[in-house]
N, C-alpha and C positions, 0 to 999 in steps of 0.2 A: 502493499500499498504505499502512497505516498505520506510521507511524513511533513508535518506544517508546523510552524512555529506562531504562537499569536504574539504578533507584534504591536503591543499596545501604544496608543499615541502618549507622547509625553508632553503632558499640557503644562504651561506656567504663564497665568495671567493672560490666558486666551492665545496663544502662540504655542506651536507643534513644531516639534523637530522632524525635519524631512528623511522618512524613515527608508529612503533609498539613498541616503546622501551620506558618506564618510566624512563629511565637513561639519565640525559643530556650528551650531545656531545660538543667534543673540535671543533673550527670552526676558521676559520681564522679572525681577527677584520677587521673591516672596517678601511680604511685608516682615519689618525687623529679621531681615535674614542674618544667621549668624551660623555657618556651617562647620564650624569645629567645637569638638568637645574635649575634655578633659577624660583619658583612657581609663585614670585613677576612679571613674564614676562608674565602672563595670561595663556591662552590654548595653548598647544602644537600646532607649525606647522601642525602636522598631523592630530590632532582633526578640526584647523579651515579647512583644504581641506577637510575632510570628511564633515564637515559642509554643504560646497559648494555643494554637491550631497544631503545630507538629506534634507537640507531647502525646497527646491521646491517641494520636495514629502509630507512633512508635510504640506506645505501649501495647496496642492491642497485636501489631507485629511481632514485637519481641515475645509476647506470652504464648502466641502461635509457634514461634519458634521453639521455645523451651519445652512445651509440650511434647513436641516432636523429639527433642533432645532427650527428653528424660522419659520418655513413652515407656520404657522398658525397666525403669528404676523406681523404687519407692521412696517418694520423699515428699515432704509438706512445704519444702523451703518455697516453692515459686509460688505457693498460696500465701505465703506469708509475706512476700515482697509484694505480690500485686493488691494486696488488701489495703494498702496504703500507697498513695502516688509518689511520693517522697522516698520510697523505699525501690521504685523500679529503676534497675539500671539504664545508664545512657551510654551510647556507643557512637565513635565516627570511625571514619575511614580517609587514610592517607596514603595519597600514590606519588610514588617516587618520579624522578625526571628520567630522562633518557630518550627524547626525541620520539619517533614513530615505534620503536621497540617498547619504550614505557606505555605509550596510548594502548597497545595490543594487548600487551602482558595485563596491564591491567584493565582492559576491555574484559578478558578472561577470567579474572578474579571477581570482578564485578557479576560478570555473568553467571557464576558460581554461586553469587549472595542473591542473586535475583528470582523471587518465584515466579517470574515471567518466562524465565528459561526454560526451556524443555528438558525435563530430568533433573533440575537443580534441587528441587525438594526431594526426589528419590536418593539422587547420587551426589548432593552436595549440600551447600550451605542456604539453600534458598529461603529468603525471608529476612535475612540480615541487612539487605540493603534498604528493605522498606522501614526495618528497625533503627537505621542509623538516622541521627539527628544530622550530622554533618557529613560533607565529604570534601577533603581537600586535596588540592593537587598542585604541583608544581611542574613547570615546563611540558614535557611530554605528558605527565599526568594531569596537567591541568588541561591538554586538549582533549584527554576522555572526559572529564568530570565536566567542562565547557562544552562540548558536544552534547552530551547527553542533556544538560539541564536547559540548554537555549535552543534544542529541538523537541520542547514540550516533555522533557524527562524521557525520552524513546528508551527502548532496551536495547542491548546488544544482541539480543535474538531478533529483533525486528531490522535492525541495520543488517545483519548477515541474510537476512530474506530478501533483501532488495538484491542480492548477487552483485553481479558485475556492471548493473545498470548504468548509464552515462552520468545521471544525476543520483546516484547512490552515494550514502553517506561513507565516508573513507573509502571511495573508489582513486586508490593511489596507484593503479596499475603504471601510469606514467605520473613522473614527479613535476612537483609545481613548477620547476624550471622550462619544463618542455611539456606541458601538459596534454598536448594534442599530438606526439609523436611525430609523425610525418607530415601531418596537416598543417603546415607553416601559417597560412592564413588564420587559422584559429588561434595558434599560441601567439600569434602579433597581435590579435585582437584581444586575447585575455591579457598580455603585458601592458598594452596601449590603456585597457580599462584600468589597471591597477594603478598606472601611471597618472593617470588622469583623476581617480579617487583622492589618491594622496598630494596630489598638485591643489585640489580644491582645498583641503585643510589649510596648506600652505599657504594659498593665496587669500584666505580669510585671515592671515595674520598669525598663525601658530607655528611653532616650530617642528619640524618632521624630521625623522631619522631613518636609518636603514630598518629599524623597527617597524616602522609604519607600513614600509614595502613588504617586508616579509610576514607580518600579520594578514596584510589583504591577500597575500599569495597564498599563504596556508587556508585562509578561510574557504577557499573554493573546494575543500576536501571537507570541512565541517559542516558549511550550510548551503550545499550544491542546490537546494531548491528554492531558495531566497532570491529576490533580484539582487544581482550584484554580490551574490555571496553574502548577503546579510550586512552590506555597508549601510550602517544607519541603526543595525540592531545592537542596542546599548547592554551594556552589563546592569545598569539599574531597573532595565524595562522589565526584568524577572519578578521585581514587584507587583507588577502588573498582571502577570500570567495567573490564570487562575488556578492551575495545579500548585504553583509555589505559593499564592496566596493563602490557599487552603490548607498549606501544611502536607500536601499529599507526596511532598519529593526532600530528599536533604537539602540544606542548604550548600550550595558550592562556594569555596574558599579557594581563591587564586592567591599564591605565594609569588612574593619577588623580593631581592634584596635590594637595598639603597645602596648607592654610591656617594659618598663624602666628596662635595664639591673639592675641585682640584686635587683629587687623586685618581688612581687606577687600579691600585689592588683591592680585591674583596676578601674578607677573611671572617672568621669565627666572630669576629668585634662589628661585622655589619648588622645596620639596621633590617629587621625581618619586616616588611609589608604584608598585610594582608587585604587582600579586595571581596567583600561579599556584596552582593546586590544592594546592599543599603550603606556601605562606608568603605573609606581606604584610609590605612593608618596603620600605625604600630604601637603594641605593648611595651616595645623597649624604652627603658628609660631616656634613650638619645632621641625621642621623639613624644613618646605618651601621649599620643592624641590621635582624632579619629576626624575625618570628615567626609562630609554628604559626598558620595561617589557622583551623584546625578548631576552635581554642579561642577566637576572638573573643569577647567579651563575658564573660570571665571576670576577677575582679578580680585585679590583680597588681600586685607590685612587682618591678622589675629582672627581670620574666619569671616571678617564682615566683608561683603562687596564695597568695592571703592566708587561703583556708579550704581546707578539703577537698573543699569543690563546685565544681566548674567547669561551664562553659556549653558545649554543643554547638549549632548550629544558628543562631547569629548570621549565619554567612556563606551565608545564603540567596543562592544563584545570581542571581536576577533584582535583588537589593539589589547586590550587586557590580558589575553589568551597568548598574544606574541610578545607581551613584555614579561611574562613570565620564564618565557625560552628564548629571552634574548641574551646570546652571549658572544655579541660580536667584539665586546671589550678585551675579549681574551686575546684576540688577533692583533690587539695593538701591544700586548704586553713582551712580545717577544720577537726579536730580528728575525727569526725562522718564519713567522707567520705575516712578514710584510707584504709577500706576494698576495695573499688570501686578501688583506685589508685592502691593499690598492685595488684588487679586482673589485671588491663589494662597493668600494666606496667611487669609484670611476662609474660603476652601473647605475647606483642609486643617484648619483649626481647628473647621469645621462637621462635617467627615466623622470626626474622631479627637478625643474630648476629652483634654485633659492633652497635646497635641501641643507640643513645645518651640517658644517663641515667639522666645527671644533668639537663637537659632541655627536657626531654622527653614528658613534659604535655602541650607542645604548639607547634606552627608552626614554624621551624626555617629556616630562610633565609640566608643562609652562603655561601659563604662570602656576607658581609653586602654590598648591593647594593649602600649605603650613607657612607661607610666608609670615613671619612675624608672631608666630605662637608663641605662648609663653608657659607652654607646659613642659618643656624639655627639662630633665632633672638636673639640680644644679650641679652636680658632678660630671656633667658632659658638657662638650663644646654645641653650641647652638649653630655650627655651620649648615645644618640642615635647613632650619628656619631661617636662617639669615640670606640664602640663596634665592634667586629670582626663578628657578628652575628646582625642579625636583629629577633626580637622575635615577633611574629603576634598570636592573638588569636582571638575568636568570635567576630564580629563586634556589639553585642549588651551588651558586658559584662560591657559597660560604661554606661549602662540603657536607652541609645539612641536606642532603639529597632527598630525603624523606620530609614531607611539609607537617612535622611534628608541632612546630609551636603554636599555632593559632589553637588547636587541640588540647593543648596543656593547660591552657589557663584555667584557673580555678573558677572562674566566673562560668565559665561552659559546663562545668560540673559533669565531666565525663569519667565513666568507670572502665572503660576500655576502648583502647584505640587497634584496628585492624591496621597493619602497615604492610603495604606492599611495595617490596624493595627490587629495582630492576636496574640497579646500579650496576658497573663493569669495574671491580675492583681485583678480579684475579686475572691470571694469565691467560685465561679462556674467557673473557667478560662475562664473568658472573658476578653476585653480590659476595661480598665478605663482611657484611653489617657496619661497614664504616659511617654511614649516615647517623645511627644510632648512638655510635661511640662519640660522635660529636656533638650532637644535641645533648648529650649526656654531659659531655664537658663544658659546655656551654652555660649551664646552669650554675657553674663555679666562677663564671667571668662577670664583669660589670653588667653586661648587657643580660645576665641571667636573672637578674632581680624579679621574684615574684614567679619563678619556672623552677619545677620540679621533675626530674625525670628518672626512671628506676636505673640500677645497676645493671652494666651489659659488659660482655668480654671483650678484649682489644681483638683486633682483626686477625692476627696469627692463632690466636686461642678459637676462635670462630672457624676459620678452617680447618683446625686440626680435631675440632668436636665434630665435624660434619653438621654444622648448624646450618650451612646453605643447600643442605639435601630435602628437608622437609621443614614445615610450619614450626618456630618454637616460642615458648611464653617468656616474657620478662617480667620482674617486680610481681612474683605471684605471691608472696606472703607480705602482707604490708607492716607486720611486725619488724621486718629486717628494713623498712625505709624510712623509720622514724627520725634519722639523721637529717634527711632532708627537709627543705622548706614547707612542704605538704605532703600527704600520700598521693602521688602521681598516678594516673591511670594505668592499669596492666596492658601490657603490650604483647598483642598477638603478630609476630612478626611472620611474612609470607615472602620468602624469596623465589626470585625467577631462578627456574631449575630445569633441566632437562627432563622431559618423560615421552613425549612421543613425536617431539618437533624442535631441532636445534635453536632455541630462542635466544641465544647470544650472540644476536647481530649487531652491527656498528650502529652508533647513535647517527652515522651520517649516512645512513642508507635512506634514500628517499622516495623510493617507490616499492611497493609491495603489489604482487598480482594476488588474484583472490583467493587460490590454493594457500598460499602464504599468508595471508590477514587470517583465514580459517585456522592454519596450523598453528600461528602463534598464539590466536585466542583460544583454542582446544587446550593446547600444552599448560597456559596459564590455568584452565579451569582444573584441570588435572593436578597441577602443583597447590591449589588452593583447597583440594579436596581430598587430598591424600589418595591421588589417582582415582576418582570417583568412589571414594570409601573403600577401595579393595585393598589397600595397605592397611587399613585400621577401621575396623568396622565400628568402633567407638568413637570416632573422631568427632562426630556431631557432637556425641554426649560431652566429651572433652572441650569443645568450643562453649558448649554450654555452662560446664563448671568454670571456665574462664569467665564468661561474662558475669555471672552470679558472685564471683569471688570475694569483689571489694565490699558489696552491701552485706555479704554473708558474715565477713570478717566483722564490720562496723556494728552490724546489729547481733553478732555472737550466735548465729543461726548455726545449725549442725549440717554438713555438706552430706550429699551422698557417698557412700562408701567409694562407688566408681573415681570420685574425684581425686582420691588419693593416689589411685593407679595414674589417672590422666597426668597429674602434676609431676608424678615420677618420670614419666615419658616424654614430657614437652616442656617443663618448665627448667631453664637454666640454674644449674644448682650452685654457681658460684666456681666452678672447677675451672682452673687457669693452666693452659699449655703453650708453652712459649718455644715450642720446639721448630725451629727454622722450618719453613715449607716453600718449594719451589711453586706452588699454587698461587702463593702470594707475590707474584712478580706484575705489577702492574703493566697492562698493556693500554697505557693512557692513549687516548684519542684526541690528542691536544691540537691547538691551531697549527703546529709546524706539519702535522699529518695532512691536514687540509690544503695547507700551503703547499706541500710537494704534489698533492693531488694537482691543485690548480695549474702549478707551474709545470707540469708534465705534459699539459694540454694547450697551454696559453703561449708557450715559447715560440718566436717565429710562427706563430699561425694567425689567423684574422682577428682573434679575440687579443692576441699580444701586441697586434698592429695598434689594435683600439687604445690598449693601454700604454702602449709604447714600452714595454719591460721584455720585448723579444732578445733571447739570447742565442739565437741559432739553433736551438734543440727543437725539433720537430716532434709534434705529437702523434702519436701512432693512429692513424686514420682508420686502422682496421678494427679499432677495438670492439669487442663483443658489447652490445646494447643491454645486455640482461646485468644488471648491476647486484644481484643477489649474492650476498656474503655467504650463507649457507643455505644448503636446501636439503628437504628431508623426503625421502623416500616414502615416508608415512603422509605425507601431505594428502589432503584430500580436497576436492573440488565441490563438496558439498558443504552446507552452514552447519550440518549436525556436531554438537560439542561432546556428546558420548559416544565414545567408541565401543563397537562390540567386542571388541578383543583387550579392551583398556587393561584388565589384568595381566596380559601377557606383554604389555607393552614398556613395563615399568622396567627402567635401566637406572642404575644408583648414579647419583650425582658425579661421583668420584669417576667412575666408570665413563662416564658421559664427557665429562670434562678432558679426559686423556685422548677419547677419540676426537674430540673438534678441536681441541686446544691448537695444534699447529694450522688447522684449516682458517680457523680465527684470526690467528695473528698473521697468517701470509696475506689473507684477505683485507684485513681491517683497512689498510691504508688505501685499497683500490677502490674504494665505493665512490667516491667523488670524481675519481679519476675517470670512471667508466661514465659516469652520469654527465660530467662537463664536456668529455670529449663528443658526446652524442648532439650537445646541445650548444657547443660552442659558437658555430656559424649561426645558429638560429638567434642567439641572445645578441649578437653584433647587429644583426637586423632588425631585431626588436629594437634595442637601443636606439638606434639610427632613426628608427619610423618614430619613436616616441620623442625624439629630440624634434622631428619635424612637426608633428601632431601639436607640439607644446609652444612653437616658437611664435 
């Protein structure tokens, strides 16, 4: 079926934002407008009102799930919990970054938790998505949560049923660089349209950067059924979507890192920004403030508009999603990546006249919505609020690759977080728990004020204990966490791991055919469900034990006996094993890898001539056009997520890593080389045509 989005008119004093335009619009300001509030005040009034709608729905969904989880267990604990609404556990889901890999792995995990997925109730964790209050994503994980949220909370199942239709969501058989393959005229029209959309924003007086082009190009895979791929669809418009208004879906939270003005390095001390349909801001003491996201782009001082005219439409949904994955600043931090940055900078300047060149490598929010804010902690620099512009980058650049921070706030009162890790920290591109370790460390820094996270192992221990091969639980006993600022949520950690499809693909793989998309999603479904519950028939019960654990301990209730077995099997017990391991040799896909890939096809080629960087080395014109990093003989052309022979398809994580490591390492650097080699001449023509159309 065709999937539609309710694009509500964004009205302010009789003026409406053009829903087909990427260009922000002037509107009358609300009476007595003040868009900033102190983060110390807790959740916004709007979020509190929304929770009144969402909480009864999650309560019913969770009760249904727990009845199934404990169907064969004699226990009265669920009755005790649900007799009082204050005792009902609350859960959130966090999806890590990692480009399209993260989007598809996260999609498989969501499918396993969604009661709308065929087989999820019988073979998975169906109903947990319906029971979740929040779904946070960064970078590719945010592409997942944003796609679902802004397509009327569609399901992964529905997306797969669309198959390979031209207007199917996530149809990226061809990459956004060359979306129509050999149909040059259509590809030219696409990029001309993208340039025109961004040019409109620039001509209206707003700074634009590479991130604007990036966001609009990616949007055609997220919102293919909307005019101009949702140009004009705003992040705040979800407030007016009936499904969200009625609390019938989790609240999406997009995460990005702030970059201090005049700096280039992003580290664990960076300000973590969150963007909900209601607000943008940070709980960190370096900002400690939130602003109404609907009025981004308005010139303010300490939250008060400087004129009677305000702005709507700056918070374009694709721009918010693109901001969370804006990692172009990394290209400027190394001499090795100079070619990559030169290419991107020249291309963006060609497509859009007047693009910001000084800060082209980040997402620019100007005017700064926090200009003149007085809520920064006295122990912190005021550089963010002194600046005329707010600079944001990929939410994982501080190495917190899983968006835990918004879900850890005491004000959100979560008992448990389901964390999907899609990082590439080992020699064969699988996770090793690094994002958890970084978030754990952050709570002891200046920025960690008001934050708590359970104890986790170091990455070497993580690998040696085999914690990357199956789900594991952290913070299982609240009695061991009393030294922290408060008792944090229990973490159910679900790593990307091999089951039926090699999902350790490069972050920079830009195109996936339908079989690959299904293979990635099915493999993640299996990773989330212990291979469709064939590896542990009690797994659903164990997840139920984890969900009720915090409330059980705080209320001094008796757990079912089976929970002791579950916690023995899944909870990290504090064991440390620092034996050196060859698996923990990072295969980092850094800007230098991108640079070499681009350089290989730009030197002494048409694109090289455009950039004036030719060095006499010709690209291989016979390069294959299939940029698949790794393929699986088990891939299927159907959208079915439950394999008929799933119990026979299980391969241990270690064995899988050994078999795919050399392939992954060999191909990791070649992905963009192949992609750019087939589209270089196309992009030259696109850039030239765009210039002609904009003069």
